[in-house]
N, C-alpha and C positions, 0 to 999 in steps of 0.2 A: 110658560115654558113647558107646560104639560106635553107629553107624558114624562118628561125628565124629572127626577126627584131633585127639587131645588130647595135650599134653605136660605132664606134671606135673613141674615143676622146683623145687617147694617142698622145704625141708629143715627138720628140727626145730631149734628154737631161733632161727630167723631173726628179725632185727629190721629195722626200716625202713632203717637205715643199711646193712645188708648188701645189701638189694635195690637201693639207690641206687648201691652200688659195683659190683654184678653186672649191672646192667641192660644195659650195652653188650655183655657177653659171653654172657649167658644168656637175655635176653628179646628184644632187638632182632633178633638173627640169625634167630630163628624166624619173624619176620614174622607174628605171629598176627593173626587178624581180631578176636579178643576175648581180653582178659586178665582172668581172674578173680583179683582181688587180695584176699587175706586176710593182713593183716599189721598189727601194732600191738599185739597182745596181749602179746607178749614184752617190748615197750617199756614197757607198763603194769606188768608184773611187775618190771621193772628199776627202777621208781620214777620214770620220766620224766614230764614234764608233758604235758598234752593239747596245749598250744600247740606244743611242740617236735615231738611225734609227728605232729600234723596237718601241720605244715610239711614234714616229710619225706615223708609220704604224698602231699601235693600235688606235691612235687618229682618223685616217681616217676611220678605220673599225667601231669604236664606233659611230662616227658621222653619218655614213651611216645607221647603224642599228637602231640608235635612230630616225633619220628623216624618215626612210622608214622601218617600222616594219615588212613588209612582204618580204623584200629584203634579199637575201643571198649574201655573199661575198666569192669568191674563190680566195685565195691568191696563186699565182704562184711563186714558190720558186725563190730566187735570184740564178742565175746560176754561176757555178764555171768557169767562162771564163778564158782562159789562161792569159789574161792581168791582171787578179786579183790574180794570183797565190800567190803573197806575202801577200795577204789579205784573202785567203781562210778561215782562222780561223774566220775572221769577218763574211764572207758569211755563213759559217756553223753555227755560233752562232745565227745569225739572223734567219736562217731557223729553227733551233732547237726551239728557243723561240716562233716563230709564230706557229710552229706545235703544241707545248704544249698549246698555247693560243687557237688554233682551236679545240683541243681535248676537251676543257672545254666549248666551245661556239657552240651550235648546229646550229647557223646561219652562221658559218664560216667553210670553207673547206680549207685544205692545200693540194696543189698538188706539189709534188717534181718532177721537170722535169730533175734534174741532172742525174739520172740513164739512161734516154733516150738519153741524150746528151754525155754520157761518153763512151769511148772505153772500151774494155774488161779488160784492166789493171787498170781501174779507172781514167785514165787521160782523159782530154776533148777529145771528138771525132771529134774535128775540130782544125784547126790551125789558129792562129791570123795573119799569113803572107799572 
């Protein structure tokens, strides 16, 4: 992303609760102009409901936008990974809810990456093997 100053503070296995605990120490001090937020996938894997996951995502976004009034949040959709096939309904519900939330909040953008990751027939364009 050079020459943009980018800080990648993501870590493997993170869930939405983790980022809500770490927001004050790892996000807010950086005073970013934009936060690209991809989280929720591991929550789906852990068996959590869309309602609970969306609530935690909204908490994160609300805390960022309250603490940093000039910051924008870009929510990158939860992807329909093959290993989540039995929970795609949850993935789709999360994405729908956050997309609607973003449509009402001018400081939030929703980016759906699933079309770029899907094969022509709508199935994931990659294999989990």
